[in-house]
Every structure is written in C-alpha cells, then in structure tokens.
C-alpha positions, 0 to 999 in steps of 0.5 A, a space after each residue: 086349931 086350938 091349944 091342945 094341938 100346939 100345947 104339947 109342942 110348946 111344952 116339949 120345947 120349953 122343957 128342953 130349953 129349961 133343962 138345957 139352957 145352952 140350946 136356947 141360941 141354937 137355930 133349931 130351937 128358933 126354927 121350931 119357935 118360929 113355926 109355932 108362931 107361924 101356925 098361930 098367925 095362920 090360924 088367926 087369919 083362918 088359914 087352917 091348912 097352913 097352920 096345920 102344916 106349920 104345926 106338923 113341920 114344927 113337931 118334926 123339927 123338934 123331934 129331929 132336934 131332940 134326937 140329935 142334941 149336941 153334947 152338954 158343954 163341959 164346965 171349965 171349972 169355977 168362975 174366976 173372980 177378976 178385980 180391976 184397980 187402976 188399969 191393972 187386972 188381978 185374978 
C-alpha cells in the first residue's frame, strides 16, 4: 500500500472538511479518518489484506457520507457583542 492508494481518500475528506467545517465533528468523518489510520497501521505491520479492506471500507463510507450530506447550517445573523461589567451583561 502506498500514498497513491490512500491519497485520494485523504484528499477528498480534507477538501470536504475545509469546505464544510461544520462536518468536522460528525461521526462519519471520524469513522473515515479512523479507517485510514487503521489501514496505515495494518500496512506498517505487513497486513496488506487488512489494510486494503480498511481502505475499501473508508472509500465506501466517504462516498456514502458525501452522497447524504446534511444541509449547511443556517447562519443566525451577525454575532452579538456581549459586555460584562460588575455582574451585569449588556448586549
């Protein structure tokens, strides 16, 4: 296993998270990342078939995640400025 096999999956995940930072904390993104880590670890241990299986699963999960993205969060307007002064809050 080499970078040409993992690179496209990592790149796709990174691009998605850059364009949609709200997805960073989603379990789906963590799952794909974990599978990529598992593939790299299995490869280091010489477990080529396990590494390939992890990569295949990571690709499938990423494709599924991309095809079922949640809607972008709606910005709720400008952020409020809050000032605290002697136990009082002013907005």
